[in-house]
C-alpha positions, 0 to 999 in steps of 0.5 A, spaced: 639 226 183 647 223 183 644 217 186 640 215 182 645 216 176 649 212 180 644 206 181 642 206 173 649 206 172 649 212 168 655 216 167 655 224 170 660 230 171 662 232 177 657 239 177 652 241 183 648 244 177 640 241 179 638 243 173 643 238 169 642 232 173 635 233 174 634 233 166 638 227 167 634 223 171 628 225 168 630 221 163 630 214 167 625 216 172 620 221 168 615 220 175 620 225 178 618 231 174 614 234 179 620 233 184 625 235 179 623 242 175 623 246 181 629 243 184 633 247 178 632 254 182 636 251 187 642 251 183 645 257 187 644 255 194 650 249 192 655 255 189 654 260 192 653 257 200 661 253 199 664 259 196 666 265 201 668 270 196 661 269 192 655 273 192 651 273 200 643 271 198 638 274 202 631 271 203 625 271 206 623 267 211 617 264 206 623 264 200 627 260 206 621 255 207 619 254 199 626 252 199 627 248 204 620 244 201 623 243 194 628 240 197 625 235 202 621 233 195 627 231 191 630 228 197 624 224 199 623 222 192 630 219 191 629 215 197 623 213 195 626 210 188 633 208 191 627 204 196 625 200 191 631 199 186 632 194 184 625 194 180 623 188 177 
């Protein structure tokens, strides 16, 4: 998401909040809504996994695979946009 904001030359603050980043991206790439809206729930992984004092997250196998699928969709969608850049 941050790469898309960069190619659009849009500023963003240092954050791991995928909802915030997703909203900024949707302002310039609205076709990514299907990929970005579900990604907002992944923000918790960006924060809790980085800080040892935070509460541990336990997922079932289906929850894990669902989260991985959402993340892969975001990466694939962003990569497609970036491969097509610049647009004419």
